[in-house]
C-alpha positions as CSV (number, residue, x, y, z in Angstrom):
1,M,16.1,8.6,-3.3
2,L,14.9,7.5,-6.7
3,Q,16.6,5.9,-9.7
4,P,16.6,7.9,-12.9
5,Y,14.1,5.4,-14.4
6,A,11.7,5.8,-11.5
7,C,8.7,8.1,-11.8
8,D,9.5,11.6,-10.5
9,P,6.5,13.5,-9.2
10,L,8.1,16.7,-10.5
11,K,8.1,15.3,-14.0
12,S,4.6,13.9,-14.0
13,R,2.6,14.1,-17.3
14,G,0.0,15.9,-15.2
15,R,-3.7,15.8,-14.7
16,R,-6.5,16.0,-17.2
17,H,-7.8,19.1,-15.4
18,P,-4.9,21.5,-14.4
19,E,-4.6,22.2,-10.7
20,A,-2.2,24.2,-8.6
21,P,0.4,22.0,-6.7
22,A,-0.5,21.1,-3.1
23,P,1.8,22.9,-0.6
24,A,2.8,19.9,1.5
25,R,2.4,16.9,-0.8
26,D,3.8,15.9,-4.1
27,T,1.7,14.7,-7.1
28,F,1.6,11.0,-6.2
29,Q,1.1,11.6,-2.5
30,R,-1.9,13.7,-3.4
31,D,-3.3,10.9,-5.6
32,R,-3.0,8.4,-2.8
33,D,-4.8,10.7,-0.4
34,R,-7.6,11.3,-2.9
35,I,-8.1,7.6,-3.3
36,V,-8.1,6.8,0.4
37,H,-10.8,9.4,1.0
38,C,-13.1,8.5,-2.0
39,T,-16.4,6.7,-1.6
40,A,-15.4,3.8,-3.9
41,F,-12.4,3.0,-1.6
42,R,-14.6,2.7,1.5
43,R,-16.9,0.4,-0.3
44,L,-14.1,-2.1,-0.8
45,V,-14.4,-3.2,2.8
46,Y,-17.7,-5.0,1.9
47,K,-16.7,-6.3,-1.5
48,T,-15.6,-9.9,-1.7
49,Q,-12.4,-11.6,-2.8
50,V,-13.2,-15.4,-3.0
51,F,-15.6,-15.8,-0.1
52,L,-18.7,-13.7,-0.1
53,N,-19.1,-11.0,2.6
54,H,-21.7,-12.9,4.6
55,E,-19.4,-16.0,5.0
56,G,-17.2,-14.6,7.8
57,D,-15.4,-11.6,9.2
58,L,-11.9,-13.0,8.8
59,F,-11.8,-13.6,5.1
60,R,-10.2,-11.1,2.8
61,T,-12.1,-8.3,1.2
62,R,-11.1,-6.0,-1.7
63,L,-10.0,-3.5,0.9
64,T,-7.6,-5.8,2.8
65,H,-6.4,-7.2,-0.5
66,S,-5.6,-3.7,-1.8
67,L,-3.7,-2.9,1.4
68,E,-1.7,-6.1,1.1
69,V,-0.8,-5.2,-2.5
70,A,0.3,-1.7,-1.4
71,Q,2.5,-3.2,1.4
72,L,4.2,-5.7,-0.9
73,G,4.6,-3.1,-3.6
74,R,6.1,-0.5,-1.3
75,S,8.6,-3.0,0.1
76,V,9.9,-3.9,-3.4
77,A,9.8,-0.3,-4.6
78,R,11.9,0.8,-1.6
79,T,14.5,-1.9,-2.4
80,L,14.7,-1.0,-6.1
81,W,14.5,2.8,-5.4
82,L,11.3,3.3,-7.3
83,N,8.5,5.7,-6.3
84,E,6.8,4.2,-3.2
85,D,4.0,6.7,-3.2
86,L,3.0,6.0,-6.8
87,V,3.1,2.3,-6.2
88,E,0.8,2.7,-3.2
89,A,-1.6,5.0,-5.1
90,I,-1.9,2.4,-7.9
91,A,-2.3,-0.5,-5.5
92,L,-5.0,1.2,-3.5
93,A,-7.0,2.2,-6.7
94,H,-6.5,-0.9,-8.8
95,D,-9.7,-2.7,-7.6
96,L,-12.1,0.3,-7.2
97,G,-14.1,-0.8,-10.2
98,H,-14.8,-4.3,-9.0
99,T,-18.4,-5.4,-8.7
100,P,-20.0,-7.0,-5.7
101,F,-19.3,-10.7,-5.4
102,G,-15.9,-10.6,-7.1
103,H,-15.3,-12.1,-10.4
104,A,-18.8,-13.7,-10.3
105,G,-20.3,-10.3,-10.3
106,Q,-18.1,-9.1,-13.2
107,E,-19.0,-12.1,-15.3
108,A,-22.7,-11.7,-14.7
109,L,-22.6,-8.0,-15.5
110,N,-20.6,-8.6,-18.6
111,T,-23.1,-11.1,-19.8
112,C,-26.0,-8.8,-19.0
113,L,-24.5,-5.9,-21.1
114,R,-23.8,-8.1,-24.1
115,N,-27.3,-9.7,-24.0
116,V,-29.1,-6.4,-24.0
117,D,-26.8,-4.9,-26.7
118,P,-24.8,-7.5,-28.8
119,G,-22.6,-4.7,-30.0
120,H,-21.7,-3.6,-26.4
121,A,-18.1,-4.1,-25.4
122,G,-19.3,-5.6,-22.1
123,F,-17.9,-5.0,-18.6
124,E,-14.4,-5.3,-17.3
125,H,-13.4,-4.2,-13.8
126,N,-10.1,-2.7,-14.9
127,L,-11.8,-0.3,-17.2
128,Q,-14.4,0.4,-14.5
129,S,-11.6,1.3,-12.0
130,L,-10.4,3.9,-14.5
131,R,-14.0,5.1,-15.0
132,V,-14.4,5.4,-11.2
133,V,-11.4,7.7,-10.8
134,D,-12.1,9.6,-14.0
135,E,-15.8,10.1,-14.0
136,L,-17.9,8.4,-11.3
137,E,-16.5,9.9,-8.1
138,Q,-18.2,13.3,-7.4
139,R,-16.2,15.1,-4.8
140,Y,-14.9,18.3,-6.5
141,P,-16.8,21.4,-7.7
142,T,-15.2,21.8,-11.2
143,F,-14.7,18.2,-12.5
144,N,-15.9,14.7,-12.2
145,G,-13.7,11.9,-10.8
146,L,-10.6,12.3,-8.7
147,N,-8.4,14.0,-11.4
148,L,-5.5,11.7,-10.7
149,S,-2.1,12.1,-12.4
150,F,-1.4,10.3,-15.7
151,E,1.0,7.9,-14.0
152,T,-1.5,6.7,-11.4
153,R,-4.2,6.3,-14.0
154,E,-1.8,4.4,-16.3
155,G,-1.2,1.9,-13.5
156,V,-4.9,1.5,-12.8
157,L,-5.5,0.5,-16.4
158,K,-3.8,-2.8,-16.1
159,H,-5.5,-4.6,-19.0
160,C,-7.3,-3.2,-22.1
161,S,-8.5,-4.7,-25.3
162,R,-7.7,-3.0,-28.6
163,R,-11.3,-2.0,-29.0
164,H,-11.5,-0.3,-25.6
165,A,-8.1,1.2,-26.2
166,E,-9.2,2.8,-29.5
167,R,-12.3,4.2,-27.8
168,L,-10.3,5.7,-24.8
169,T,-7.6,7.1,-27.1
170,A,-10.2,8.8,-29.3
171,S,-11.2,10.9,-26.3
172,E,-7.7,11.2,-24.8
173,P,-5.1,11.1,-27.7
174,G,-1.8,9.8,-26.4
175,G,-3.4,9.0,-23.1
176,V,-3.3,6.1,-20.7
177,A,-4.7,3.6,-23.3
178,Q,-2.1,4.5,-26.0
179,R,0.3,1.8,-24.9
180,F,-2.2,-0.9,-25.8
181,L,-2.1,0.3,-29.4
182,D,1.6,0.9,-29.8
183,H,2.6,-2.0,-27.6
184,S,4.7,0.1,-25.2
185,R,5.1,-0.6,-21.5
186,P,3.9,1.3,-18.4
187,S,6.2,2.6,-15.7
188,L,8.1,0.3,-13.5
189,E,5.8,1.3,-10.6
190,A,2.8,0.1,-12.6
191,Q,4.6,-3.1,-13.6
192,L,5.5,-3.7,-10.0
193,C,1.8,-3.4,-8.9
194,N,0.8,-6.0,-11.5
195,L,3.1,-8.5,-9.9
196,A,2.4,-7.5,-6.3
197,D,-1.3,-8.1,-7.0
198,E,-0.5,-11.7,-8.1
199,I,1.7,-12.4,-5.1
200,A,-0.8,-11.0,-2.6
201,Y,-3.9,-12.8,-3.9
202,H,-2.1,-16.2,-4.1
203,A,-0.9,-15.8,-0.5
204,H,-4.2,-14.7,1.0
205,D,-6.2,-17.2,-1.0
206,I,-4.1,-20.0,0.5
207,D,-4.8,-18.6,4.0
208,D,-8.5,-18.2,3.3
209,G,-8.8,-21.6,1.6
210,I,-7.2,-23.3,4.7
211,R,-9.3,-21.2,7.1
212,S,-12.5,-22.3,5.3
213,S,-11.4,-26.0,5.3
214,L,-11.9,-26.1,1.5
215,V,-8.2,-26.9,1.0
216,T,-5.7,-28.6,3.4
217,I,-2.1,-28.4,4.1
218,E,-1.7,-31.9,2.7
219,Q,-3.2,-30.9,-0.6
220,L,-1.0,-27.8,-0.7
221,D,2.1,-30.0,-0.3
222,E,1.5,-30.9,-4.0
223,V,2.7,-27.3,-4.7
224,A,6.5,-27.1,-4.8
225,L,6.8,-23.6,-3.3
226,F,4.4,-24.2,-0.4
227,A,5.9,-27.6,0.4
228,L,9.5,-26.2,0.5
229,C,8.5,-23.3,2.7
230,R,6.5,-25.6,5.0
231,R,9.4,-28.0,5.4
232,N,11.8,-25.2,6.1
233,A,9.5,-23.7,8.7
234,Q,9.1,-27.0,10.5
235,A,12.8,-27.7,10.3
236,D,13.5,-24.3,12.0
237,F,10.6,-24.8,14.5
238,P,10.2,-28.5,15.3
239,G,6.6,-29.3,16.3
240,L,5.1,-26.2,14.7
241,D,1.6,-26.8,13.4
242,G,-1.9,-25.3,13.1
243,R,-2.4,-21.7,12.3
244,R,1.2,-20.8,13.3
245,L,2.5,-23.2,10.7
246,V,0.2,-21.8,8.0
247,F,1.3,-18.2,8.8
248,E,5.0,-19.0,8.9
249,T,4.8,-20.9,5.6
250,I,2.9,-18.1,3.9
251,R,5.4,-15.5,5.3
252,R,8.3,-17.5,3.8
253,M,6.5,-17.8,0.5
254,L,6.0,-14.0,0.4
255,A,9.7,-13.5,1.3
256,Q,10.9,-15.9,-1.4
257,Q,8.7,-14.3,-4.1
258,V,9.6,-10.7,-3.1
259,G,13.3,-11.6,-3.0
260,D,13.0,-13.3,-6.4
261,V,11.3,-10.2,-8.0
262,V,14.0,-7.9,-6.6
263,A,16.8,-10.1,-8.0
264,A,15.3,-10.8,-11.4
265,T,14.3,-7.2,-11.9
266,S,17.7,-5.9,-10.8
267,E,19.3,-8.2,-13.3
268,L,17.1,-7.1,-16.2
269,I,17.6,-3.4,-15.3
270,A,21.4,-4.0,-15.3
271,V,21.1,-5.6,-18.8
272,H,18.8,-3.0,-20.4
273,R,20.0,0.1,-18.5
274,P,17.0,2.3,-18.9
275,A,18.0,6.0,-18.8
276,D,14.6,7.3,-17.7
277,V,10.9,6.5,-17.6
278,D,10.5,7.0,-21.4
279,A,13.2,4.4,-22.0
280,V,11.3,2.0,-19.7
281,R,8.3,2.3,-22.0
282,R,10.3,1.2,-25.0
283,M,11.7,-1.9,-23.3
284,P,10.3,-5.3,-22.5
285,V,8.6,-5.8,-19.1
286,L,11.4,-5.4,-16.5
287,V,9.6,-6.2,-13.2
288,V,9.4,-10.0,-13.4
289,F,9.9,-13.3,-11.6
290,S,12.8,-15.5,-12.5
291,E,11.9,-18.3,-14.8
292,G,11.9,-20.8,-11.9
293,M,9.7,-18.6,-9.7
294,H,7.4,-17.9,-12.7
295,A,6.9,-21.6,-13.1
296,Q,6.2,-22.1,-9.4
297,S,3.7,-19.2,-9.4
298,N,1.9,-20.8,-12.3
299,E,1.8,-24.1,-10.5
300,L,0.3,-22.4,-7.4
301,K,-2.2,-20.5,-9.6
302,A,-3.3,-23.8,-11.3
303,F,-3.7,-25.5,-7.9
304,L,-5.9,-22.7,-6.5
305,R,-8.0,-22.6,-9.7
306,S,-8.7,-26.4,-9.4
307,N,-9.0,-26.8,-5.7
308,L,-10.4,-23.5,-4.4
309,Y,-12.0,-21.3,-7.1
310,R,-13.8,-24.4,-8.6
311,H,-14.6,-26.0,-5.3
312,P,-18.3,-27.0,-5.3
313,R,-19.1,-24.7,-2.3
314,V,-17.4,-21.7,-4.0
315,V,-19.1,-22.5,-7.3
316,D,-22.5,-22.7,-5.6
317,M,-22.0,-19.3,-3.9
318,T,-20.8,-17.6,-7.1
319,E,-23.7,-19.0,-9.1
320,R,-26.2,-17.6,-6.6
321,A,-24.3,-14.3,-6.7
322,K,-24.6,-14.2,-10.5
323,H,-28.3,-14.7,-10.2
324,V,-28.5,-11.7,-7.9
325,V,-26.6,-9.4,-10.4
326,R,-28.7,-10.6,-13.4
327,D,-32.0,-10.0,-11.6
328,L,-30.9,-6.6,-10.4
329,F,-29.8,-5.6,-13.8
330,A,-33.2,-6.7,-15.3
331,A,-35.1,-4.9,-12.6
332,Y,-33.3,-1.6,-13.0
333,C,-33.6,-1.7,-16.8
334,D,-37.3,-2.3,-16.5
335,E,-37.8,0.4,-13.8
336,P,-34.9,2.9,-13.7
337,E,-36.7,4.9,-11.1
338,Q,-35.7,2.2,-8.6
339,M,-32.2,3.6,-8.8
340,P,-31.1,7.0,-7.4
341,A,-32.0,9.9,-9.6
342,E,-28.4,10.6,-10.7
343,Y,-28.4,7.1,-12.3
344,A,-32.0,6.8,-13.4
345,E,-31.9,10.1,-15.3
346,L,-28.8,9.3,-17.4
347,R,-29.4,8.8,-21.1
348,K,-27.3,5.7,-21.5
349,L,-29.5,3.4,-19.4
350,Y,-27.5,0.2,-19.7
351,R,-24.3,1.9,-18.8
352,S,-25.8,3.7,-15.8
353,V,-27.4,0.4,-14.5
354,A,-24.0,-1.2,-14.8
355,D,-22.3,1.7,-13.0
356,Y,-24.8,1.5,-10.2
357,I,-24.6,-2.3,-9.7
358,A,-20.7,-2.2,-10.0
359,G,-20.6,0.3,-7.2
360,M,-22.6,-1.9,-4.8
361,T,-21.1,-3.7,-1.9
362,D,-22.0,-7.4,-1.4
363,R,-24.4,-6.7,1.4
364,F,-26.1,-3.8,-0.3
365,A,-26.7,-5.8,-3.4
366,L,-28.3,-8.6,-1.3
367,R,-30.5,-6.0,0.4
368,E,-31.6,-4.5,-2.9
369,Y,-32.3,-8.0,-4.3
370,E,-34.5,-8.9,-1.3
371,R,-36.3,-5.5,-1.5
372,I,-37.1,-5.9,-5.2
373,T,-37.8,-9.6,-5.4
374,G,-38.9,-10.4,-1.8
375,R,-36.5,-13.4,-1.8
376,Q,-33.3,-14.2,0.1
377,V,-30.4,-15.9,-1.7
378,F,-28.4,-16.9,1.3
379,A,-31.1,-17.7,3.8
């Protein structure tokens, strides 16, 4: 059962390349299945979140993160009677364009592109995710990419500068980048994925941060939401400590945030009363935290930035990772034949080098670096 303002697969704006309907799946189910089976999705298992792939088997990867976003998104979508399959498709595809080594790889690749061509728009993983599903996957005989529906592609393109939006709209008038020019909104399903992404990475970064011993429960008690959930967990289960306390605290944090999103979003929907998906696009963002939870989320974000993402150990690892990406970029630009033929033969060399590196897993990038330079970064 869907609300009238949810995305209906029977009313999809379609695919860039027309295809006959699938006999047993609707449009968004088919999108999800294509994403799960694509090469870029499988690579996410060896792409990092905060901790690099070699640092341990229990830390989150882009794959586990995407699955957690999909789970949270589906839970909220079910409660709000939005389209769960569309939410899942967007969630599973939203990080397909991420580089190896997380944001460190993205920053390094962005710098490389701007250095070789000052007029270049640089590298951004959101745009690369769209590029993966539109162009880089090669699975079908008559078109490049996965040929996903407009609604899924719209959700994948989470951020976009005006410059990029103008370029994308020139090749696809009225397409997925149009909203960044006319300041309209995406579907509620896409809005939900944006927020589920934030909720998921905050929760698992707390878990990974404690597991790595880079942050402590005592430090996290400075964060109001964590402290409240920890106190409540220990009040309900006296003597609870260790990993069980961490898991129970995080579980309660997730429950509070999900409940808050459902309540705040339901309130806004009741006020604005969107009649359909098109009406949603003309309204303010409707899938939101309450003001109080928004402030608590920002406090948690600031804590993680200061205490985890900028921890000396994390900074050291990310600086080494940036060095790997920079050296690979220079090597492939100097000797394109070191890349597979389908990349080396492309006319836009810098773009093809960026595509090749962005598609690498952490461990493949490290192997390539060692093969080309004869050096090990994480010996």
